N, C-alpha and C positions, 0 to 999 in steps of 0.2 A: 504494500499500500504506499502510495506517495504522500508525503505530508507537505503541506504548504509552508513556506518560509514564514517566520514570525511576522514580518512587516506586511505580507500579503494578507495574513489573517486579521491583523489590526486594520488594514486599510479596507477590508470588506465589510465593515460595519455599515448597516443600512442608513444610519442617521448621518446626514450631511455628505453622502457620496455623490460626487458629480457624475454625470452621464459618461464622460470619457473614462472615468475610473472604473465604472462598471463594465464598460466595453473592454477596457485593458484587462480586467481580471478574468472576464470570459475568454478572451483570446489567450491569456497566459496558461489556460488549462489545456491547450492544444500542444502537440509535439510534433517533431519532424521524423519521418520514416522513409527508408528506401524499400522498394519492392520491384520485383521482376515484373515487366509488363506482359500481360496476357497477349496470346496470339490475336485476340480481338483487336489490338491496337496496330498490329503490323500492317504497314502500308497506308496508314493514316498519318496526317501531319501532326505535329506537336499541338497545333491550335485545336484541331478536331479532338484530339485525345484530352486536352484540358477541358473542353467544353463537355465531353461525355462524362468525365469524372465529376465535374461540378454539377451538371444538370441531372444526371442519373444516379450517381453514387454518393453525392454530398461530400465530395473530397476535393481538396485543392492540390493539384500537381503543379509545382513551381520550377522544376528542373529535371533534367534527363542526363543519364550517363550512356554514351554510345561508344561502339568500337571505333577506334581511329582508322579511317580508310587507308592510311599510308602504312601504319604498323598495327596489324590486327592483335598484337600482344598488349597494346595500351588502350586505355579508355579515356574519352574526353567527358568532362562534365559541363553541361551547357546550362546556364541560368536563364530561364524564360526565353527560350529561342523562338519567339513569336514572329509571324509574318508569312507562315506557310512554306518556308523554305526547307524545313527539316521533316523527312519522311522517317517514321519509326521502322526500325529493322529488328529482326529477331535477336533476342538477348539484351534488349535495352532495359535500363533500370530507371524507373521514375522515382522522384522524391516528392513526398506528400506531406500535407499538414493534416493531422487527424487527432481526434480526441484521445485515442489509444490504439495500440497494434491490433486489438480485436476488431475495432471499427474497420481498419484498413483491410485485414484478412477477410472479414465477412463480406464486404463489398467487392473485393477483387475475386473472391470465389464465385460471385454471381456472373462473372464473365467467363469463367472457364479457363 
């Protein structure tokens, strides 16, 4: 079980909490996770995969690790490569924002 830092616990008191603080505390509950992308994403652009993850799975994918085309033994991590130029290949790994690992596993398993 994850415990909240002392300052987060104190800042989460309902009296006098500004809206931005509530939003911050809500966002602070999320974590970053890597996950191998399902074959469902192969051939789609990064933009399309992000849209599917957000609209259908309630996940935010913000980066991807792909095999370097020049050296297949290396991987390149790309932070938000939007613009439709990146087509997802087999073996790509997505990086997600999720409440916990179970959320990510549950939704990714829906894709097969």
